[in-house]
ZALUMVEX-681530 format. One record per residue (C-alpha): residue in three letters; x, y negated, z; residue number from 1. Coordinates in Angstrom, 1 decimal. Example, Ala and Ser with C-alpha at 12.3 -4.5 7.8 and 13.67 -1.06 7.14 Angstrom:
REM ZALUMVEX-681530
+------+--------+--------+--------+-----+
: rest :     px :     py :     pz :  nr :
+------+--------+--------+--------+-----+
:  ALA :   12.3 :    4.5 :    7.8 :   1 :
:  SER :   13.7 :    1.1 :    7.1 :   2 :
+------+--------+--------+--------+-----+
END
This chain:
REM ZALUMVEX-681530
+------+--------+--------+--------+-----+
: rest :     px :     py :     pz :  nr :
+------+--------+--------+--------+-----+
:  UNK :   11.1 :   -1.8 :   55.7 :   1 :
:  UNK :    9.4 :    0.3 :   58.3 :   2 :
:  UNK :   11.1 :    2.9 :   60.5 :   3 :
:  UNK :    9.3 :    5.7 :   58.5 :   4 :
:  UNK :   10.6 :    4.2 :   55.2 :   5 :
:  UNK :   14.2 :    4.3 :   56.6 :   6 :
:  UNK :   13.8 :    7.9 :   57.8 :   7 :
:  UNK :   12.3 :    8.9 :   54.5 :   8 :
:  UNK :   15.2 :    7.3 :   52.5 :   9 :
:  UNK :   17.8 :    9.0 :   54.8 :  10 :
:  UNK :   16.1 :   12.4 :   54.2 :  11 :
:  UNK :   15.9 :   11.8 :   50.5 :  12 :
:  UNK :   19.6 :   10.9 :   50.4 :  13 :
:  UNK :   20.5 :   14.0 :   52.4 :  14 :
:  UNK :   18.4 :   16.2 :   50.1 :  15 :
:  UNK :   20.1 :   14.8 :   47.0 :  16 :
:  UNK :   23.6 :   15.3 :   48.4 :  17 :
:  UNK :   22.7 :   18.8 :   49.4 :  18 :
:  UNK :   21.3 :   19.5 :   45.9 :  19 :
:  UNK :   24.6 :   18.2 :   44.4 :  20 :
:  UNK :   26.6 :   20.3 :   46.8 :  21 :
:  UNK :   24.7 :   23.5 :   45.8 :  22 :
:  UNK :   25.1 :   22.6 :   42.1 :  23 :
:  UNK :   28.9 :   22.2 :   42.5 :  24 :
:  UNK :   29.2 :   25.3 :   44.6 :  25 :
:  UNK :   27.3 :   27.4 :   42.0 :  26 :
:  UNK :   29.5 :   26.1 :   39.2 :  27 :
:  UNK :   32.7 :   26.8 :   41.3 :  28 :
:  UNK :   31.6 :   30.4 :   41.9 :  29 :
:  UNK :   30.8 :   30.8 :   38.2 :  30 :
:  UNK :   34.3 :   29.6 :   37.3 :  31 :
:  UNK :   36.0 :   31.8 :   39.9 :  32 :
:  UNK :   34.2 :   34.8 :   38.4 :  33 :
:  UNK :   35.3 :   33.8 :   34.9 :  34 :
:  UNK :   38.9 :   33.3 :   36.0 :  35 :
:  UNK :   39.0 :   36.7 :   37.8 :  36 :
:  UNK :   37.5 :   38.4 :   34.8 :  37 :
:  UNK :   40.1 :   36.8 :   32.4 :  38 :
:  UNK :   42.9 :   37.8 :   34.7 :  39 :
:  UNK :   41.6 :   41.4 :   35.0 :  40 :
:  UNK :   41.3 :   41.7 :   31.2 :  41 :
:  UNK :   44.8 :   40.3 :   30.8 :  42 :
:  UNK :   46.2 :   42.9 :   33.2 :  43 :
:  UNK :   44.5 :   45.6 :   31.3 :  44 :
:  UNK :   45.2 :   44.7 :   27.7 :  45 :
:  UNK :   48.2 :   42.4 :   28.0 :  46 :
:  UNK :   46.7 :   39.8 :   25.7 :  47 :
:  UNK :   46.2 :   36.1 :   26.4 :  48 :
:  UNK :   42.6 :   35.3 :   27.4 :  49 :
:  UNK :   41.0 :   31.9 :   27.7 :  50 :
:  UNK :   37.9 :   30.8 :   29.6 :  51 :
:  UNK :   35.7 :   28.6 :   27.6 :  52 :
:  UNK :   32.1 :   27.4 :   27.5 :  53 :
:  UNK :   30.1 :   29.1 :   24.8 :  54 :
:  UNK :   26.7 :   27.8 :   23.5 :  55 :
:  UNK :   24.6 :   30.9 :   23.1 :  56 :
:  UNK :   20.9 :   31.1 :   22.2 :  57 :
:  UNK :   20.2 :   32.1 :   25.8 :  58 :
:  UNK :   22.0 :   29.1 :   27.2 :  59 :
:  UNK :   25.6 :   27.9 :   27.9 :  60 :
:  UNK :   27.9 :   30.6 :   29.4 :  61 :
:  UNK :   31.4 :   30.8 :   30.5 :  62 :
:  UNK :   33.2 :   33.5 :   28.6 :  63 :
:  UNK :   36.7 :   34.9 :   28.7 :  64 :
:  UNK :   37.8 :   35.9 :   25.2 :  65 :
:  UNK :   41.0 :   36.7 :   23.3 :  66 :
:  UNK :   41.9 :   35.9 :   19.7 :  67 :
:  UNK :   40.2 :   39.1 :   18.2 :  68 :
:  UNK :   36.9 :   38.3 :   20.0 :  69 :
:  UNK :   37.2 :   34.7 :   18.9 :  70 :
:  UNK :   37.4 :   35.7 :   15.3 :  71 :
:  UNK :   34.5 :   38.2 :   15.8 :  72 :
:  UNK :   32.3 :   35.5 :   17.4 :  73 :
:  UNK :   33.2 :   33.1 :   14.6 :  74 :
:  UNK :   32.2 :   35.6 :   11.9 :  75 :
:  UNK :   28.9 :   36.2 :   13.8 :  76 :
:  UNK :   28.2 :   32.5 :   13.6 :  77 :
:  UNK :   28.3 :   31.9 :   17.4 :  78 :
:  UNK :   31.3 :   29.5 :   17.0 :  79 :
:  UNK :   31.8 :   26.7 :   14.4 :  80 :
:  UNK :   33.6 :   27.9 :   11.2 :  81 :
:  UNK :   36.2 :   25.1 :   11.4 :  82 :
:  UNK :   37.2 :   25.8 :   15.0 :  83 :
:  UNK :   40.7 :   27.1 :   15.4 :  84 :
:  UNK :   42.2 :   29.4 :   18.1 :  85 :
:  UNK :   44.9 :   26.8 :   18.9 :  86 :
:  UNK :   42.1 :   24.1 :   19.5 :  87 :
:  UNK :   40.3 :   26.6 :   21.8 :  88 :
:  UNK :   43.5 :   27.2 :   23.8 :  89 :
:  UNK :   44.1 :   23.5 :   24.2 :  90 :
:  UNK :   40.6 :   22.7 :   25.3 :  91 :
:  UNK :   39.9 :   25.8 :   27.4 :  92 :
:  UNK :   39.2 :   25.4 :   31.1 :  93 :
:  UNK :   41.7 :   28.2 :   31.9 :  94 :
:  UNK :   44.0 :   30.5 :   30.1 :  95 :
:  UNK :   46.0 :   33.5 :   31.3 :  96 :
:  UNK :   49.7 :   33.8 :   30.7 :  97 :
:  UNK :   51.0 :   35.2 :   27.4 :  98 :
:  UNK :   52.1 :   38.5 :   28.9 :  99 :
:  UNK :   51.9 :   40.4 :   32.2 : 100 :
:  UNK :   55.3 :   39.3 :   33.3 : 101 :
:  UNK :   54.2 :   35.7 :   33.7 : 102 :
:  UNK :   52.0 :   35.0 :   36.7 : 103 :
:  UNK :   49.3 :   32.2 :   37.0 : 104 :
:  UNK :   49.8 :   30.2 :   40.1 : 105 :
:  UNK :   47.0 :   29.4 :   42.5 : 106 :
:  UNK :   47.5 :   25.7 :   41.7 : 107 :
:  UNK :   46.6 :   26.4 :   38.0 : 108 :
:  UNK :   43.4 :   28.2 :   39.1 : 109 :
:  UNK :   42.4 :   25.3 :   41.3 : 110 :
:  UNK :   43.1 :   22.8 :   38.6 : 111 :
:  UNK :   41.0 :   24.8 :   36.2 : 112 :
:  UNK :   38.1 :   25.0 :   38.6 : 113 :
:  UNK :   38.2 :   21.3 :   39.3 : 114 :
:  UNK :   38.3 :   20.6 :   35.6 : 115 :
:  UNK :   35.2 :   22.7 :   35.0 : 116 :
:  UNK :   33.3 :   21.1 :   38.0 : 117 :
:  UNK :   34.1 :   17.6 :   36.6 : 118 :
:  UNK :   32.7 :   18.8 :   33.2 : 119 :
:  UNK :   29.7 :   20.4 :   34.8 : 120 :
:  UNK :   28.9 :   17.2 :   36.9 : 121 :
:  UNK :   29.1 :   15.1 :   33.8 : 122 :
:  UNK :   27.3 :   17.1 :   31.1 : 123 :
:  UNK :   25.3 :   19.8 :   32.8 : 124 :
:  UNK :   23.5 :   17.7 :   35.4 : 125 :
:  UNK :   20.2 :   17.8 :   33.5 : 126 :
:  UNK :   20.2 :   21.6 :   33.5 : 127 :
:  UNK :   19.7 :   21.8 :   37.3 : 128 :
+------+--------+--------+--------+-----+
END
């Protein structure tokens, strides 16, 4: 392999790693915004909110919803009919505490962000 071939492969590898870093950073920012939105809503309405990925006609979006919105989206046909709120709570990337008196720890937020980034790396790579 020539010197130029080696240099080209090094630049190509650096480009791919930089592209992956930007992808992960973008997904981390999206998850931070969704977590902060869920926490703000929970403080305002004192209901438990979850952050989940919702498949909309415009594309996949991270949404923070509570049980009433979940039922509304289900009636509108945006969620499967057989999906239950308890399943959503179990599979959600992040969920706020049940009431205002309980606080979410920074460790829970970090774990939620890492869980979403692992999901995004695995399933959303083709969307880049």
